[in-house]
N, C-alpha and C positions, 0 to 999 in steps of 0.2 A: 296197962296197955288196953285191956278190954273196956275199962271205964272211959278211957279217952275216945274210943270208937263210938261208944254209946252216946256220949255227949255230942260228938260230931253229927251222928245220925239224927239225934234229937234236934239239934240246931238247924240242920237242913230241912227236916220235916216242918219245923215252925216257920222257916222262911218260905217254903212252898205254900203252906197254908195261908200265910200273910199275902203272898202274891195272888193266890186264887181269890181270897176275900176282896182284895183291892180291885181285881179285874171284874168281879161280879158286882161290886158296889159302885165303883167310880168310872169304869171304862164305858165309853160311848161307842156305839156302832151305828153306821148309816146304812139303811136299806132303801133301795130305789124300787119304785113300783109304777106300773102303768095305770093310767086312769082314762076315762072317756074324754078328758080334756087335755091329755098329754102325759107328762111324767111328774111324779111327786117323790118325796122322800120321807122316811120315818127315822127318827133318832131313838135308839134304844139304850137304856142304861141297865146294865146287869141283866140283859135279855128281856126287859120289860119296856113297852112303849113309853117314851118320855115326851117326844114331840112328833105329831103326825101332821105333815104338810102336803096336802094333795094339790095345792095351787101355788103359783108364784106369790110370795108374800110382798106386801107393800105396793101393789099396783092396783089400779081400778079394774074391776071385773074379776072373773074367775077363770083364769087361764093357767094351764099347766105348763111345765117346762117343755121346750121343744124336743129335747133329747134326754136320754138317761144320763149322759155325761154331765149335762148342765145341772140336773137334779142332784147328782153325786157331788159335784163341786159346791153347790149351794149347801148341802148337808154338811160337807166337810168344813166349810167356812163357819157354819153355825156352831159346830162342835169346837172349833178353834176359839170362837168367841166365848163359849161357855167355860172352856179351860182357862181362858184369860180373865175370868171373873165377871164378864159382862152378862147381866141378866136383867131383863129378857134379851136374848141374843138377836136383836133385830137386824135384818138385812136392808141396807140402804139401796137407793137406785144406783149409786156408784158401785156398791158391792156387786150388784147384779150385772151391771155393764162390764165389770172387771172379769167376770167369769163367762162372758159371751152371751148373756141373755139380752135379747132385743126388747126394749121397752116401747110399747105402742104409744 
């Protein structure tokens, strides 16, 4: 009986270690920040910067997102593209319009 408990405990610890490793290695997190030109986003992988985007990608000029919500939606869309295997995870004009970004 004691050996069975030890094996269960060991299995749970290995599972938790695996989840922690996966989260630190493969999990992406979007952080939104304010700039002098509006809002931008940073995608971090395992707590380290992976993509830093202070301006709206794919448009002429250096304009930030109008709101933090737009920047968050753009960052979330980029993470979704990365998870689907698209690299580089470019945002098209249609993508930007789809999240409410007005293109000049």
